[in-house]
Legacy VTK file of the C-alpha trace (Angstrom):
# vtk DataFile Version 3.0
C-alpha trace
ASCII
DATASET POLYDATA
POINTS 306 float
-85.356 5.809 80.710
-83.063 8.716 80.056
-83.385 12.481 79.789
-82.779 14.038 76.389
-81.350 17.475 75.598
-82.558 18.945 72.317
-80.972 21.914 70.567
-79.964 23.047 67.058
-77.159 25.115 65.450
-79.662 27.615 64.017
-80.465 28.809 67.540
-77.043 30.493 67.667
-77.529 32.293 64.354
-80.693 34.138 65.350
-79.736 37.460 66.933
-81.420 40.831 67.352
-78.482 43.196 67.747
-75.216 43.351 69.659
-76.761 44.780 72.834
-79.917 42.678 72.861
-80.256 40.545 76.022
-81.852 37.607 74.181
-78.610 36.603 72.506
-76.756 33.472 71.358
-74.461 33.925 74.364
-77.261 32.492 76.498
-76.882 29.037 74.968
-73.093 29.273 75.053
-73.207 30.000 78.794
-75.581 27.098 79.411
-73.438 24.672 77.404
-70.293 25.710 79.261
-71.963 25.265 82.648
-73.311 21.822 81.780
-69.933 20.686 80.483
-68.069 21.946 83.540
-70.573 20.398 85.933
-70.514 17.019 84.197
-74.266 17.170 83.681
-73.850 17.177 79.903
-72.680 13.578 80.161
-75.910 12.505 81.846
-78.231 13.456 78.984
-78.642 12.225 75.414
-78.034 15.069 72.977
-80.391 15.350 70.003
-80.597 17.837 67.157
-84.053 19.326 66.728
-86.185 18.605 63.700
-87.974 21.392 61.869
-91.666 21.941 62.561
-94.048 21.839 59.608
-96.641 24.525 58.958
-99.368 22.040 59.869
-97.762 21.744 63.312
-97.721 25.512 63.767
-101.337 25.824 62.638
-102.503 23.954 65.734
-101.423 26.993 67.764
-101.239 29.889 65.284
-103.228 31.445 62.474
-102.238 31.058 58.838
-102.030 34.853 58.713
-99.428 34.888 61.483
-97.222 32.305 59.777
-97.539 34.004 56.385
-96.722 37.396 57.885
-93.453 36.129 59.369
-92.490 34.458 56.093
-93.271 37.595 54.122
-91.214 39.846 56.380
-88.212 37.603 57.049
-85.227 39.589 55.708
-82.391 38.253 53.573
-80.040 40.593 55.421
-80.260 43.121 58.224
-83.284 43.161 60.513
-87.043 43.409 60.312
-88.704 44.739 63.479
-92.002 43.221 64.623
-91.631 45.395 67.726
-88.674 47.587 68.744
-87.170 44.662 70.698
-88.495 41.741 68.612
-86.568 41.502 65.358
-85.977 38.959 62.627
-82.604 38.520 60.980
-81.839 36.240 58.043
-81.737 33.170 60.327
-84.609 33.904 62.712
-87.415 32.193 60.837
-85.446 28.969 60.425
-84.491 29.034 64.113
-88.128 29.586 65.080
-89.219 26.567 63.026
-86.578 24.406 64.693
-87.439 25.749 68.157
-91.056 24.713 67.660
-89.897 21.421 66.191
-87.783 20.695 69.267
-90.907 20.486 71.396
-92.619 18.179 68.925
-89.554 15.957 68.858
-89.490 15.877 72.653
-93.146 14.837 72.789
-92.527 12.014 70.298
-89.456 10.728 72.138
-91.278 10.696 75.446
-94.679 9.419 74.369
-93.113 6.537 72.414
-91.001 5.511 75.387
-87.615 6.477 73.956
-86.999 8.926 76.793
-88.619 9.896 80.066
-87.917 13.631 80.131
-86.621 16.330 77.806
-85.039 19.750 78.073
-85.159 21.819 74.897
-82.423 24.476 74.831
-84.113 26.653 72.234
-83.979 30.156 70.863
-86.054 32.153 70.116
-88.272 31.637 73.163
-92.015 31.316 72.704
-94.441 31.988 75.542
-95.354 35.556 74.502
-96.274 34.554 70.936
-100.059 34.682 70.621
-102.350 32.927 68.170
-101.969 35.766 65.661
-99.047 37.855 66.925
-95.290 37.698 67.525
-94.074 39.752 70.481
-91.688 39.873 73.424
-88.709 38.191 71.675
-91.075 35.342 70.613
-92.233 34.322 67.127
-93.890 30.911 67.468
-95.187 29.657 70.796
-92.978 26.612 71.240
-94.700 25.186 74.309
-98.142 25.679 72.752
-97.114 23.955 69.519
-95.769 20.992 71.512
-98.886 20.863 73.683
-101.315 20.970 70.767
-99.317 18.276 68.983
-99.380 16.013 72.051
-103.136 16.392 72.381
-103.825 15.532 68.744
-101.145 12.924 68.017
-101.416 10.950 71.250
-105.031 11.597 72.206
-104.183 12.924 75.653
-107.208 14.049 77.623
-105.351 16.304 80.060
-101.990 18.091 80.042
-100.520 20.740 82.310
-98.229 23.647 81.441
-96.072 25.169 84.189
-94.624 28.620 83.417
-92.150 30.042 85.952
-90.752 32.800 83.744
-90.886 36.232 85.408
-93.129 37.491 82.600
-96.726 36.428 82.125
-97.015 33.730 79.464
-99.712 35.733 77.740
-99.324 33.963 74.422
-99.824 30.532 75.949
-102.865 31.815 77.820
-104.234 33.384 74.628
-103.947 30.089 72.753
-105.355 27.759 75.420
-107.818 29.866 77.427
-111.047 27.869 77.930
-109.491 24.664 76.549
-110.396 22.180 79.269
-107.728 19.713 78.103
-104.978 22.173 79.055
-104.405 23.757 82.449
-101.696 26.381 82.887
-100.027 27.339 86.161
-97.718 30.316 86.477
-96.637 33.329 88.454
-95.354 36.584 87.049
-94.217 40.017 88.162
-97.037 42.568 87.946
-97.302 45.295 86.829
-94.731 44.381 84.219
-94.416 43.385 80.565
-96.597 42.336 78.748
-99.317 43.914 80.940
-101.956 41.733 79.314
-104.252 39.432 81.215
-107.644 37.862 80.657
-110.031 39.508 83.110
-111.404 37.448 84.642
-108.975 34.657 83.711
-110.318 31.531 82.057
-111.106 28.711 84.515
-108.212 26.599 83.211
-105.651 29.344 83.870
-103.930 29.674 87.249
-101.480 32.521 86.721
-100.690 34.454 89.892
-99.432 38.057 89.674
-96.804 38.950 92.281
-95.254 42.335 93.101
-91.669 43.379 92.479
-89.490 42.083 95.292
-91.424 38.829 95.754
-89.053 36.213 97.136
-88.739 32.484 97.666
-91.263 32.399 100.511
-93.913 34.125 98.372
-93.463 31.823 95.395
-93.285 28.649 97.476
-96.523 29.659 99.193
-98.220 30.008 95.788
-96.931 26.624 94.661
-97.873 24.844 97.897
-101.260 26.513 98.353
-102.616 26.980 94.836
-100.689 24.777 92.434
-100.020 21.436 94.089
-103.551 20.585 95.285
-104.966 21.348 91.828
-102.203 19.460 90.050
-102.959 16.338 92.073
-106.652 16.607 91.197
-106.132 17.114 87.462
-104.144 13.926 86.840
-102.435 15.157 83.641
-100.931 12.658 81.219
-98.023 14.954 80.328
-96.280 17.822 82.117
-94.819 20.660 80.041
-92.676 23.453 81.485
-91.997 26.928 80.099
-88.666 27.245 81.865
-87.756 30.906 82.144
-85.089 31.852 84.674
-85.392 35.643 84.692
-87.093 35.638 88.115
-83.583 35.094 89.521
-82.480 37.818 91.925
-79.318 38.422 89.863
-81.257 39.040 86.636
-81.745 42.793 86.261
-84.421 42.410 83.581
-86.937 42.090 86.438
-87.227 42.496 90.193
-88.109 39.115 91.705
-85.822 37.483 94.263
-85.539 33.799 93.428
-82.381 31.732 93.074
-81.439 28.480 91.382
-82.533 26.415 94.388
-86.062 27.778 93.948
-86.206 26.698 90.309
-85.017 23.220 91.291
-87.601 23.078 94.080
-90.471 24.142 91.797
-89.412 21.562 89.220
-89.262 18.813 91.823
-92.602 19.725 93.374
-94.594 19.806 90.139
-93.069 16.529 88.971
-93.888 14.829 92.269
-97.441 16.192 92.277
-98.166 14.753 88.828
-95.971 11.642 88.647
-98.811 9.205 89.351
-100.614 10.235 86.161
-97.720 11.395 83.952
-95.441 8.486 84.884
-92.732 11.127 85.135
-93.109 12.385 81.552
-91.850 15.985 81.304
-91.101 18.302 78.375
-89.257 21.461 79.436
-88.491 24.314 77.038
-86.221 27.292 77.637
-87.909 30.680 77.812
-86.235 33.714 79.443
-83.192 34.333 81.617
-80.698 37.004 80.619
-78.027 37.231 83.312
-75.635 34.624 81.972
-74.106 33.329 85.233
-77.450 32.937 87.018
-79.105 31.573 83.875
-76.514 28.845 83.442
-76.605 27.851 87.124
-80.406 27.814 87.088
-80.589 25.594 84.007
-78.114 23.249 85.674
-80.286 23.066 88.807
-83.445 22.511 86.746
-81.832 19.858 84.561
-80.368 18.089 87.583
-83.912 17.459 88.794
-84.996 16.257 85.353
-82.232 13.637 85.220
-82.737 12.444 88.804
LINES 1 307
306 0 1 2 3 4 5 6 7 8 9 10 11 12 13 14 15 16 17 18 19 20 21 22 23 24 25 26 27 28 29 30 31 32 33 34 35 36 37 38 39 40 41 42 43 44 45 46 47 48 49 50 51 52 53 54 55 56 57 58 59 60 61 62 63 64 65 66 67 68 69 70 71 72 73 74 75 76 77 78 79 80 81 82 83 84 85 86 87 88 89 90 91 92 93 94 95 96 97 98 99 100 101 102 103 104 105 106 107 108 109 110 111 112 113 114 115 116 117 118 119 120 121 122 123 124 125 126 127 128 129 130 131 132 133 134 135 136 137 138 139 140 141 142 143 144 145 146 147 148 149 150 151 152 153 154 155 156 157 158 159 160 161 162 163 164 165 166 167 168 169 170 171 172 173 174 175 176 177 178 179 180 181 182 183 184 185 186 187 188 189 190 191 192 193 194 195 196 197 198 199 200 201 202 203 204 205 206 207 208 209 210 211 212 213 214 215 216 217 218 219 220 221 222 223 224 225 226 227 228 229 230 231 232 233 234 235 236 237 238 239 240 241 242 243 244 245 246 247 248 249 250 251 252 253 254 255 256 257 258 259 260 261 262 263 264 265 266 267 268 269 270 271 272 273 274 275 276 277 278 279 280 281 282 283 284 285 286 287 288 289 290 291 292 293 294 295 296 297 298 299 300 301 302 303 304 305
C-alpha cells in the first residue's frame, strides 16, 4: 500500500504578518524540495477535507470553537496572542488542517493507504482543549487521534512529538487517557513553559537543555521510548512532526539534523510495526528555517514511503 500526502490550498492563504516565521513559504519550500528530489512522485497527493464541528468537539470545548468563529476577521488580523493571529483565511485553513488528519485516518484504517504525511498549516500541538496559542488554533493531531479512537474502536494509539517545543496542548487534551500514550522531547526551559507536574502516567515527554544533540536524543529514544512502545502494542502511530530542533533553525537551540529525524521516524515505526501493521499518520508542526525544514521533511517522508 502507498503513502499519501495531504494538503490544501487554504494552508497558503493563512498568514500572520510579513515577518512571521510560521509563513506560507514553509509549504512552498517543502514542495520545491520534494519535487527536486523526486520524492513527490512516490506519494499519492490528496486534497484535505474540512473537519466538522463534531470532529473538533472530540478534542476541544464548544467555547473554544465559538470564540475562534466570533473573532475571525473579514480583513486584517485578530490577535489571540501577540504571535498567534487570525487573518480572513485562518479559520478555514484550521478546519482543513484538522480535516487532513481525519482524512488520513480514514484512508489508512480502511486500507486505502499505509501511511500519510499531512503538510498542514496552521500547526496544532500547542492548541489546548479550551485555548489557541503558539501559532496553533485547533490541535490537529489530537482531533485525528480522538477520531481514530471513536470511529475505529482502537484500544491503544501512540503519539510521537519530536518538535522542539513541548506539545502542551496534546498533553492537556489526553493526560490520563489510558488509550493514548504520548512520547516527546522538548527544549526546557523554553516556550510554552507549561508542564503537568507530575506528568500523567500516559505522558513520556522528556525535557532537554539547550545544546542537546543527536547523542542525547537517541539515548532518550533508545532508553525510554522504544521499550515502552514495544510493550504498548498500539494499533495506530501518529506523529507530530516538528523540525525546529534542527541545528540550523534559530528559533531554538537544539542540535539535531535531518538524519536524526529520519532515524527517530524509522525507530518508532519499527518498534510498533507488529501491532500497527505499519500504519502511520504524520502531521507537520514546526520548523522555520526553510532549507533545513525542507530537507528534514524529505528525510522523514523518505522513511514513510520505504
